[in-house]
C-alpha positions in Angstrom: 22.1 9.2 13.6 22.2 7.0 10.8 19.0 4.6 10.7 19.8 1.1 10.1 17.1 -0.9 8.2 16.7 -4.7 7.7 14.5 -6.3 5.0 12.5 -9.3 5.6 11.5 -11.0 2.3 13.7 -10.0 -0.8 11.0 -10.3 -3.5 10.3 -7.8 -6.2 8.7 -5.2 -3.8 11.8 -5.4 -1.6 13.8 -3.7 -4.4 11.4 -0.7 -4.4 12.1 -0.6 -0.4 15.7 -0.7 -1.1 15.8 2.1 -3.5 13.6 4.2 -1.3 16.1 3.7 1.7 19.0 4.5 -0.7 17.5 8.0 -1.6 17.0 8.8 2.1 20.2 7.8 3.3 19.2 4.6 5.2 21.8 2.0 5.6 20.5 -1.7 4.8 22.3 -3.9 7.3 20.4 -7.1 7.4 18.4 -9.4 5.0 16.3 -12.5 5.5 14.5 -14.4 2.9 12.9 -18.1 3.0 15.3 -18.9 0.1 18.7 -17.9 1.2 20.1 -17.6 -2.4 17.6 -15.0 -3.1 18.7 -13.0 -0.2 22.3 -13.2 -1.4 21.3 -12.3 -4.7 19.4 -9.4 -3.5 22.4 -8.5 -1.4 24.7 -8.3 -4.3 22.4 -6.0 -6.2 22.4 -3.5 -3.5 26.2 -3.4 -2.7 26.8 -6.7 -0.8 27.1 -5.1 2.7 24.3 -6.5 4.6 24.4 -9.4 6.8 22.1 -12.3 5.6 20.2 -13.9 8.4 18.6 -17.6 8.3 15.1 -16.5 9.8 13.5 -13.4 11.0 13.9 -14.1 14.5 17.6 -14.0 14.6 17.6 -10.6 12.3 15.5 -9.1 14.9 17.5 -10.0 17.8 20.8 -9.1 16.0 20.8 -5.5 17.1 21.6 -4.3 13.7 18.5 -3.0 12.9 16.4 0.1 13.9 13.8 -0.3 11.3 12.5 -3.4 9.4 10.5 -3.8 6.1 8.4 -6.7 6.1 8.0 -7.6 2.3 6.9 -11.2 2.7 3.5 -12.4 1.5 0.5 -11.3 3.7 0.2 -14.7 5.6 3.7 -14.2 7.0 3.2 -10.8 8.1 1.7 -11.1 11.6 4.6 -13.0 13.3 7.5 -10.8 12.4 5.7 -7.6 12.6 4.5 -8.4 16.2 8.1 -9.6 17.3 9.8 -6.5 15.9 7.4 -4.3 17.6 8.0 -6.2 20.9 11.6 -5.7 20.4 10.9 -1.9 19.7 11.9 -2.2 16.1 9.9 0.2 13.8 8.0 -1.4 11.1 7.2 -0.7 7.6 4.6 -3.4 6.7 3.8 -3.9 3.2 0.1 -4.1 2.2 -2.3 -5.6 2.6 -1.6 -5.4 6.3 -2.5 -9.2 6.8 -4.4 -12.1 5.2 -7.3 -11.8 7.8 -9.0 -9.4 10.0 -7.7 -11.1 13.2 -4.2 -11.0 12.1 -4.4 -7.2 11.4 -6.0 -6.7 14.7 -3.2 -8.6 16.4 -0.5 -6.5 14.6 -2.4 -3.4 15.6 -2.6 -4.5 19.3 1.2 -5.0 19.2 1.7 -1.5 17.7 -0.4 0.2 20.3 1.8 -1.8 23.1 5.1 -0.6 21.6 7.0 2.6 21.6 8.1 1.7 18.2 6.1 2.9 15.3 4.3 0.8 12.6 3.1 2.3 9.1 1.5 0.1 6.3 2.9 0.4 2.6 0.0 2.5 1.3 2.4 4.2 -0.8 -0.3 5.7 -3.0 -1.0 8.2 -0.2 2.4 9.6 -0.5 2.3 10.3 -4.3 2.6 14.1 -5.1 -0.4 13.7 -7.4 -2.6 12.0 -4.7 -1.5 14.9 -2.3 -2.6 17.3 -4.8 -6.0 15.6 -5.4 -6.4 15.8 -1.6 -5.5 19.5 -1.3 -8.1 20.5 -4.1 -10.8 18.4 -2.4 -10.1 19.9 1.0 -10.2 23.4 -0.4 -13.5 22.8 -1.8 -12.6 23.0 -5.5 -15.1 20.5 -6.5 -17.8 21.0 -3.7 -19.3 18.2 -2.1 -18.1 14.7 -3.1 -20.5 12.5 -5.2 -18.7 9.9 -7.1 -15.3 8.5 -6.7 -13.9 6.0 -9.4 -10.6 4.1 -9.4 -9.4 1.6 -11.5 -6.1 -0.6 -11.5 -6.2 -3.3 -14.1 -3.9 -4.9 -16.9 -2.7 -8.0 -18.3 -1.2 -10.1 -15.4 -2.1 -13.7 -16.5 1.2 -15.0 -14.8 -0.6 -14.4 -11.4 -1.9 -17.9 -11.6 1.6 -19.2 -10.9 2.2 -16.8 -8.1 1.4 -16.6 -4.3 -1.1 -13.7 -5.2 -3.7 -16.1 -6.5 -3.5 -18.6 -3.6 -6.1 -17.7 -1.0 -4.2 -19.2 2.2 -1.3 -16.9 1.6 -2.7 -13.8 0.2 -6.3 -13.8 1.6 -8.0 -13.3 -1.6 -7.5 -12.1 -5.0 -7.6 -8.6 -6.8 -9.5 -7.2 -4.0 -6.5 -8.0 -1.6 -3.7 -7.4 -4.0 -4.8 -4.4 -5.8 -8.2 -2.9 -4.6 -6.6 -2.7 -0.9 -4.8 0.4 -2.5 -8.2 1.6 -3.8 -10.1 1.3 -0.5 -7.1 3.1 1.2 -7.2 5.8 -1.4 -11.0 6.1 -1.1 -10.7 6.5 2.7 -7.9 8.9 2.4 -9.7 11.2 -0.4 -13.4 10.8 0.2 -13.9 9.6 3.7 -14.6 6.6 5.9 -16.5 3.8 4.6 -19.9 3.1 5.9 -21.1 0.3 3.5 -19.1 -2.1 0.9 -20.4 -4.5 -1.6 -18.7 -6.3 -4.5 -19.0 -8.4 -7.4 -16.1 -10.7 -8.6 -15.3 -13.3 -11.2 -12.5 -15.8 -12.0 -11.1 -16.3 -15.4 -7.9 -18.1 -15.0 -8.0 -21.8 -14.4 -6.7 -23.5 -11.2 -7.0 -20.4 -9.0 -9.3 -20.2 -5.7 -9.6 -16.3 -5.8 -11.0 -13.7 -8.0 -9.0 -12.2 -10.9 -11.4 -9.3 -11.6 -13.6 -7.4 -9.2 -15.7 -4.3 -8.8 -16.2 -3.0 -5.2 -18.8 -0.4 -4.4 -18.3 1.5 -1.3 -20.3 4.4 0.4 -18.5 7.1 2.6 -20.2 8.5 5.7 -20.4 11.7 4.0 -22.5 10.0 1.1 -19.8 9.9 -1.6 -20.2 6.6 -3.6 -17.1 4.9 -5.0 -16.5 2.1 -7.7 -13.3 0.3 -7.0 -12.2 -1.9 -10.0 -9.3 -4.3 -10.5 -8.2 -7.0 -12.6 -5.4 -9.3 -13.6 -7.0 -10.4 -16.9 -7.6 -7.2 -18.5 -6.1 -7.0 -21.9 -5.5 -3.3 -21.8 -4.0 -1.3 -18.8 -6.0 1.4 -17.0 -5.1 3.2 -13.8 -6.7 6.3 -12.9 -8.5 8.1 -10.1 -11.6 10.2 -11.1 -13.5 12.2 -8.6 -16.7 14.1 -9.2 -18.4 16.8 -6.8 -21.3 19.0 -6.7 -18.9 21.8 -8.1 -16.7 19.9 -10.5 -14.4 16.9 -11.2 -10.6 16.1 -10.6 -8.8 13.4 -12.4 -5.3 11.6 -12.3 -4.3 9.3 -14.8 -1.4 7.1 -13.6 -0.3 6.8 -17.1 0.3 10.7 -17.4 2.0 10.6 -14.0 2.9 14.5 -14.2 -0.5 15.9 -14.1 -3.5 16.4 -12.0 -6.6 17.9 -13.9 -9.4 19.9 -12.6 -12.7 21.0 -14.4 -15.0 23.2 -12.2 -18.8 23.4 -12.7 -19.7 25.3 -15.9 -16.2 25.3 -17.2 -15.3 23.5 -20.6 -11.5 23.4 -20.3 -9.5 21.3 -17.7 -7.0 23.2 -15.4 -3.6 21.2 -15.4 -1.5 21.0 -12.4 2.1 19.8 -12.8 3.2 17.2 -10.3 6.3 15.3 -9.8 6.1 11.7 -11.2 7.0 9.1 -8.5 6.4 5.4 -7.3 5.7 6.7 -3.7 8.4 4.6 -2.1 11.0 7.2 -1.2 8.3 9.7 -0.1 6.7 6.9 2.1 10.0 6.3 3.8 10.7 10.0 4.2 7.5 10.4 5.8 8.1 7.4 8.2 11.7 8.6 9.1 10.2 12.0 10.1 7.7 10.4 12.4 10.5 8.2 14.0 12.7 11.4 14.6 9.4 13.0 16.2 9.3 15.5 13.3 5.9 14.7 12.1 2.9 12.4 12.1 2.4 9.0 10.5 0.6 9.5 7.4 -0.7 5.8 7.3 -1.3 4.0 10.7 -2.2 0.4 11.7 -5.8 1.5 12.1 -5.8 2.5 8.4 -4.2 -0.9 7.5 -6.9 -2.9 9.6 -9.8 -0.9 8.2 -8.8 -1.8 4.6 -8.7 -5.4 5.6 -12.1 -5.3 7.4 -13.8 -3.7 4.4 -12.4 -6.2 1.9 -13.1 -9.1 4.0 -16.8 -8.0 4.8 -17.0 -8.4 0.9 -15.8 -11.8 0.8 
């Protein structure tokens, strides 16, 4: 059976969802955006076959979709996600899950009450490189975990003119936008968070959120993490670097085809070739298998809610 997908919110991230659906043979049948012209332009860019709806309610009530991607800003996640789940429509909800802990809990409750599945767009979990890191850790290649370092930063000064820098819409700044991925990666690779703290700063004028931040987290198993993010860094960095009692693993997003391992006492790095990817196609493939009853969700409502709880505790 061909799965029919709708997309609510046709901004930049929706294009990655559309490409992921295309690669998985999913037909996009319905679109909705707060700006109808944006939806029409998006529709033309993907072949012009989808029906455009004036609001998310009419889209979800149309009978045209089995699955919906919600790609709106975080403040506008709760209502369409809850309604879709009440309509027994599967939901791929972009990160962060919501702008507040309470909204995340409301979405989670709706998912628990529905036979439809909900997954959160933590696509980094699905990257072949991250999967390789996880397998190396689980097989004990670097021993007991000690330090987890992750940084996502670069020059994104135009954020001051976008919704990402508006607290009422985004729920926060770099921690909600960028470090939400970092928190999820820490939980996925190192373990559940038991403590969190943060320092943050604002350099851009006229915004009410942080544009640079460092979160420190501690896992229940004792691993310590430093999660760094910035929109105002003049040089881009993106890597995961994990040290254990028996060695170290590293993945640099700017060298996306390699994961490196160096064991205790060794001078040279071992290199593992991995398939470069943005993770969207893999994320959708995993979700489709779960919908078909052929596998488990890789990312659940609980994972989405925990990330919001950890970040909002810092605020």
